[in-house]
N, C-alpha and C positions, 0 to 999 in steps of 0.2 A: 453254482450248480452246473454239472456237466450237461451237454446237450444230448438228451436221450430220445430214442425213437422206439417206444415200446411196441407200437403197432408193427413196425418193420421186424423187430426181434421176434414178436409173436408169430409172424408169418413164416420165418425160417427156422425157428427153434424146433428141435425134434420131439420135445415134450410139451404138454399143454400148460401154458403159463398164464392163462386168462385170469385165474383167481389171484395170482401173484401181482399181476398188473393192477387189478382192482385195489388191492391193499397198497401198492406203490403209489397210486394216484391219491389215495386218502392220506398217505404219509406226506406227500409233497404239499398237500393242501393244509395239513395240520402244522407242519414245521413253520415257525415264524419267519417272515421275510426280513423283518428288522426288529431288533430287540432294543427297547429304550426304557428309561426310568418310568415312563408313563404307562407302559403296557406290560409290566412285569407279571402281573397275575395271569393275563391272557396268554402271554408267552410261555409261562410255566405250564399252564394247562395244555398248550399246543405241543410242547416237547414231550409231555407225558403221553398224550394221545398218539403222537408220532411214534413213540417207543412201542406202544401197543400194536400199531400198524406194522412196524418192523418185525416184531415177534411173530405176527401173523404171516408175513412174507417168508420167514425162515421155516416156520411150521408147515406152511403150504408147500414149500419146495421139497421138504423131506417126504411129505405125503405124495407128491407127484412122482418122486423117484421110487416110492414104494410100489413097484409094479412088477408083475411076474415076468414081463418081457425084458426087464432090466436086471432083476435079481434072479438070475437063472442058476448060478452055481453058489456053493457055500462061500467061496472066496468073494463073490459079489456081495453077499450079505454081510460078510465081515467088513468089507470096505465101506458099505453103507452104514453099518453100526459105528465104525470108526469116525465117519464124517458127522453122524448125528452126535457123537460124543464130543467132537471138536466144536460143533455149533453150541452145544450145551455149555461148554467152558467159556466160549466167547460171550454168551448171554449172561453168564455169571459175572464176567468183567463189566458188562453194561450195568448190571444190577448194582455192583459196587460203586461205579462212577455216578450212577443216578443218586444213590444214597449220599455219597460224599459231597456231591455238587448241589443237590437240591433238597432231598428229603430231610436230612438231619438239621438243616437250617430252617425248616418249615414247621418243626415241632414246637409245642408250647414252651419247652425249655431249650430250644435250639441255640446254636452258637451265634446266630445273627440272621438278618433278613437275606433272602435269596436275591442277589443282585444281578445286574446285566452281565457281568463277566462269567458268572457261574452258569447261568442259563445259556449264554452264548457258547461256552465250552462244551456243554452237553449237546447242544444243538449241532455243533460242528462234528462231534463224535458220531452222532446218529446219521448225519448226512454222509460222512465218509463211509460208515458201515453199509448204508443202503447202496451207495454208488459202487463201492468196491466189491463187497461180498455178494450182493444180489445182481445188480445190473451188469457190471463189467465181467463178473465171473460167468454169468449166463451167456453174455455176448461172445466172450473169448472161446468158451466151450462149444458154442453153436458154430462159430466160424471154423474151429478146428475139426469138429465132427463133420461138417458139410464139405470140408476139403479132403476127407478120406478117400483115397482111391483103393478100391477093393482088389485084393490079390488072393491067391490060394491060402496064404498064411493069415491074412487080415481081412475080416469080414466087417462090413458096415452094418452093425447091429446096435439096437438101443442100449445094450449094456456098455458099449464103448463110450457112450456119452457120460455115463456115471464115472468111468475111469478118468476121462478127460476133466470133468468137473471137479472130481476129488483132488486131482493134482493142482488145479488152479486155486481152489479154495484152501487147500493145505498151505500153499505158498502165501496166499493173501492173509490168512489168519496168523501165520508166523510173523509177517510184517506188522500186522496190527496188534500183536501181542495177545492173541486170544487162545493159544493152545499150550501154554506152558503148564506142565504138570508137576505137582509136588507130592512127595511121599515123606511123611514124618518131618516136614519142614525143609526138606532138601530137594532142589530141582532134579528131576530125572535126566539122565543122559539122552541126547537126541536118538531117536529110533532109527531103524534101518532106512526107511524111506526119506527121513530128514537128512541122513548122512549121505545117501547116494541118490542124486537127482535122476531117478529112473523115468523113462518115458512111459506113457500110458500103454504103448504097444508092448513094452517090456513087462509091465505089470500083468498084462493079459496072457502072456506066454506061460509056459510050464514053470520056469524058474521064478517068474514074477508072482505067480500064485503062492509059491512058498514064502516069498518075501512079504506078501500081505499078511499071512498068518504070523510070521515072526515079527514083522514090523508093528502090527497091532499090539501084540503082547508086550513088546519092548517099549512101545510108546505109552501104553496105558497100564501095564502090569496085569492085564486080564487075559486069561487063556480061554478063548471062546471054544476051543476044542472040547471043553468040558460041557458045552451046552449044544451038542449036536442036534438034539430034538428041537430046541428053540430055533436054531438056524434053519432046520428043515421045514419048520412050520411058519416061517416068516411071512408067508403070503396071507395068513389069516388077518382079519381086520384089526385085531388088537395086539398082534405079535410085535410090531415095532415098539409099542409102549412096554411090552413085556421085556424085550431085549434091553431097553433102556433101564428098566428096573434091575435087571441082572447086572448091568454095568455099574449101576449105582450101589448095589449090594456089594459087589466086588471091591469097589473103591473104598467103601466103609470098612470092609474086612482088612484091606491093605493098611488103612490108616490106623486101625486098632492094633494090627500086628506091629506096625512101626513104632507105636507108643510103648509097646512092651519091651522093645529092644534096648 
């Protein structure tokens, strides 16, 4: 486990991460320190509880970023929706790994008893996810944000943190295999932002704002231009859930359309 200093990160981070830290500490306490043949049941319970804590960390992070000072422009909201969509796809990957490594072996007619290696593999995946996607991403984004030197063209504003964090998480999820998208069984081509490693400063410029719209549609197949009212009302308490529903509906329509081809 990496040496983390949540208290120091909390002090310098531009967004409130107190609740994330609470779940992170619960995560670390639930994750088994040593998995042996004698403690399989408690270890299995521990990794499942740790997974719940990780889900809470991700959910809380998206809630923290759901802020009117961060989501000022339509493009900010599209970027936010894009990141939420990426998180959802990674969570699906964890669901699949959890089922394949633990759940299906624990059913009455399962393929065999959950052993040390399976629990250890899932525990390692959860630990890597927490360290890389949550802590390291927040740490790197915070350091980058705090190093910003304001100019006439670049302002140090909260929305810049979203852009920095998006880029870091985008790369991290790509490495961890969490954002591959498929349509009708065929992987989609890399989107604009995946193809061109633009800086967050470029994304916040006029041309970059066009790239966000194009890149989101290219990556997900969803044209959020059709949902202007949803984007304009994204500051309402339930709007982030609504935009996720819109994304889900569009995904289903794409899959149905692909099956007819």
